[in-house]
Legacy VTK file of the C-alpha trace (Angstrom):
# vtk DataFile Version 3.0
C-alpha trace
ASCII
DATASET POLYDATA
POINTS 205 float
0.281 0.036 -0.111
1.056 3.830 -0.650
0.272 6.768 1.480
2.297 9.196 -1.130
-0.626 8.938 -4.241
-1.695 11.899 -4.232
-5.830 12.543 -4.638
-5.986 15.259 -7.244
-4.205 13.130 -9.928
-7.283 10.756 -9.828
-10.891 11.858 -11.637
-12.364 9.181 -9.283
-11.938 8.827 -5.562
-12.620 5.198 -6.325
-9.213 4.960 -7.964
-7.509 6.681 -5.399
-9.059 4.332 -3.088
-7.878 1.224 -4.970
-4.285 2.040 -5.768
-3.776 2.774 -1.786
-5.539 -0.514 -1.318
-3.279 -2.679 -3.665
-0.304 -4.844 -2.784
2.828 -4.608 -4.408
1.962 -8.048 -5.940
-1.272 -6.632 -7.837
-3.232 -7.921 -5.146
-6.290 -5.950 -3.888
-7.025 -5.513 -0.023
-10.671 -4.721 0.576
-10.035 -4.536 4.373
-7.267 -1.716 3.959
-9.861 0.003 1.511
-12.291 -0.184 4.220
-10.044 0.954 6.708
-8.753 4.221 4.686
-12.969 5.050 4.146
-13.285 5.176 8.384
-10.071 6.784 8.815
-11.428 9.851 6.954
-13.852 12.349 7.917
-17.544 11.696 7.693
-18.164 15.080 5.889
-15.473 14.434 3.282
-16.775 11.072 2.747
-20.067 11.644 2.029
-19.165 14.572 0.322
-17.273 13.206 -2.330
-18.630 9.041 -3.043
-20.586 8.813 -5.621
-21.744 4.810 -7.587
-18.933 5.478 -9.997
-16.602 5.188 -6.850
-18.568 1.897 -5.359
-18.746 0.476 -8.706
-14.982 0.927 -9.781
-13.892 -0.320 -6.236
-16.879 -3.352 -6.273
-14.939 -4.680 -9.712
-11.589 -4.460 -8.841
-12.783 -6.414 -5.523
-14.531 -8.536 -7.735
-11.473 -8.996 -10.102
-9.267 -9.950 -7.354
-11.673 -12.881 -5.168
-12.258 -14.388 -8.491
-8.056 -14.294 -9.371
-7.841 -16.009 -5.654
-10.497 -17.710 -5.868
-11.829 -16.479 -2.169
-15.039 -18.591 -1.017
-18.203 -17.315 -0.863
-18.629 -16.490 2.740
-15.424 -14.276 3.310
-16.628 -12.422 0.029
-20.081 -11.502 1.999
-18.427 -10.427 5.169
-16.335 -8.571 3.257
-19.154 -7.107 1.273
-20.855 -6.064 4.723
-17.651 -4.673 6.077
-17.951 -2.372 3.093
-21.477 -1.359 3.365
-21.249 -0.606 6.421
-18.126 1.801 5.747
-20.022 3.249 3.022
-23.037 3.462 5.176
-25.123 2.184 2.419
-27.546 -1.245 2.160
-25.632 -4.845 1.916
-28.458 -5.826 -0.547
-27.701 -3.230 -2.745
-24.056 -3.467 -2.122
-24.137 -7.348 -3.256
-26.303 -6.880 -5.963
-24.170 -4.374 -7.442
-20.920 -6.662 -7.245
-22.679 -9.681 -8.805
-23.993 -7.341 -11.382
-20.311 -6.036 -12.409
-17.608 -7.525 -14.864
-14.545 -9.504 -12.760
-11.892 -6.864 -13.711
-10.539 -3.601 -12.702
-12.478 -0.216 -15.137
-8.898 1.689 -15.982
-8.191 3.853 -13.724
-8.609 8.216 -15.444
-5.426 9.855 -14.503
-5.180 13.478 -14.417
-1.647 14.611 -16.750
-0.428 18.324 -16.573
1.728 18.107 -19.761
0.783 17.028 -23.305
3.262 16.944 -26.447
2.226 16.955 -29.720
3.563 16.726 -33.179
2.783 17.657 -36.753
2.526 15.637 -39.825
2.101 16.431 -43.233
1.122 14.037 -46.124
3.149 14.088 -48.950
1.607 12.541 -52.109
3.818 10.395 -54.867
3.829 12.203 -58.048
3.057 8.970 -59.729
1.078 7.381 -57.564
-1.575 10.768 -55.848
-3.576 8.200 -53.554
0.073 6.992 -52.092
2.664 8.645 -49.886
3.860 9.501 -47.119
3.909 11.087 -43.103
6.470 13.541 -42.745
7.036 15.772 -39.221
7.157 19.271 -39.828
7.303 22.617 -37.726
4.440 23.862 -35.860
3.395 27.506 -37.329
1.701 30.698 -35.389
-1.255 29.550 -37.440
-1.322 26.433 -35.711
-1.311 27.406 -32.434
-4.371 29.651 -33.115
-6.183 26.667 -34.744
-5.332 24.633 -31.319
-6.269 27.476 -29.120
-9.589 27.527 -30.601
-10.790 24.198 -28.925
-8.283 24.633 -25.543
-11.006 26.137 -23.469
-13.168 23.276 -23.576
-10.106 20.805 -22.586
-8.839 23.104 -19.712
-9.979 27.067 -19.183
-6.832 27.405 -17.297
-4.649 25.519 -20.648
-1.743 27.168 -22.219
0.240 26.117 -25.452
3.382 26.861 -26.384
6.129 25.365 -29.412
8.821 24.105 -28.268
12.822 23.623 -29.275
12.754 22.133 -31.981
9.510 23.923 -33.303
8.336 20.213 -34.649
6.601 19.423 -31.275
4.192 22.029 -29.142
3.643 21.645 -25.396
-0.117 21.973 -24.028
-0.322 22.257 -20.322
-3.473 21.777 -18.190
-5.347 19.535 -15.971
-6.781 16.756 -17.980
-7.054 13.007 -18.532
-6.269 11.088 -21.682
-9.673 10.730 -22.799
-10.512 14.573 -22.409
-6.776 14.970 -24.406
-7.719 12.957 -27.448
-11.621 14.358 -27.536
-9.681 17.611 -27.874
-7.073 16.535 -30.195
-9.650 14.975 -32.527
-11.983 18.062 -32.420
-8.508 20.297 -33.071
-7.443 18.569 -36.359
-7.478 20.491 -39.292
-9.615 20.242 -42.104
-8.078 19.440 -45.683
-7.449 22.496 -47.849
-7.908 22.000 -51.990
-3.813 22.262 -52.837
-2.743 21.611 -49.655
-1.028 18.931 -47.868
-3.175 17.157 -45.530
-2.247 17.961 -42.198
-2.615 15.781 -38.734
-1.505 16.409 -35.131
-0.235 13.624 -33.408
-0.021 12.950 -29.478
3.498 11.703 -28.333
3.739 12.316 -24.609
1.957 13.084 -21.543
3.015 13.225 -18.419
LINES 1 206
205 0 1 2 3 4 5 6 7 8 9 10 11 12 13 14 15 16 17 18 19 20 21 22 23 24 25 26 27 28 29 30 31 32 33 34 35 36 37 38 39 40 41 42 43 44 45 46 47 48 49 50 51 52 53 54 55 56 57 58 59 60 61 62 63 64 65 66 67 68 69 70 71 72 73 74 75 76 77 78 79 80 81 82 83 84 85 86 87 88 89 90 91 92 93 94 95 96 97 98 99 100 101 102 103 104 105 106 107 108 109 110 111 112 113 114 115 116 117 118 119 120 121 122 123 124 125 126 127 128 129 130 131 132 133 134 135 136 137 138 139 140 141 142 143 144 145 146 147 148 149 150 151 152 153 154 155 156 157 158 159 160 161 162 163 164 165 166 167 168 169 170 171 172 173 174 175 176 177 178 179 180 181 182 183 184 185 186 187 188 189 190 191 192 193 194 195 196 197 198 199 200 201 202 203 204
């Protein structure tokens, strides 16, 4: 278990609780998760926990008990303890557990930086349908185009061209899915007589 995982890195509280309750070898300790919940103030937990968080915890727990073939009596006992910790009816928790897949939901992590490259498609003169993609420099017009969608990604986000100018950096707070959607919206429209342009993500951190 790690106690140094920042809460703000996770979009969902459930993923943060899971990360703090996992073992070095990849197991999940629901007892540790319950202890963390009980150690937090009631007002903090009541205001923050959601059905999505509970679903994520239960799916991770189901993945764990399925892999280790844990007995039904132990599962019932631990689900009861979890229901008590989240101040929820046991039958409601048990029904959720039964209906969820036995695998962890991919955690949604917040990133502060993303870097992209600009590529252009260079057609072959003899075969217009064929060609190749090559990396090229960003221009100020590219930055203006990307800035047009930046507010929807994060109102506080900023963008800059790095050195070499084939790389552009966006700073803000966003998940990988949110950034991919932003990049999809920001792709340049093909212009007649001009090479096709594509923005490609190369790093997030």
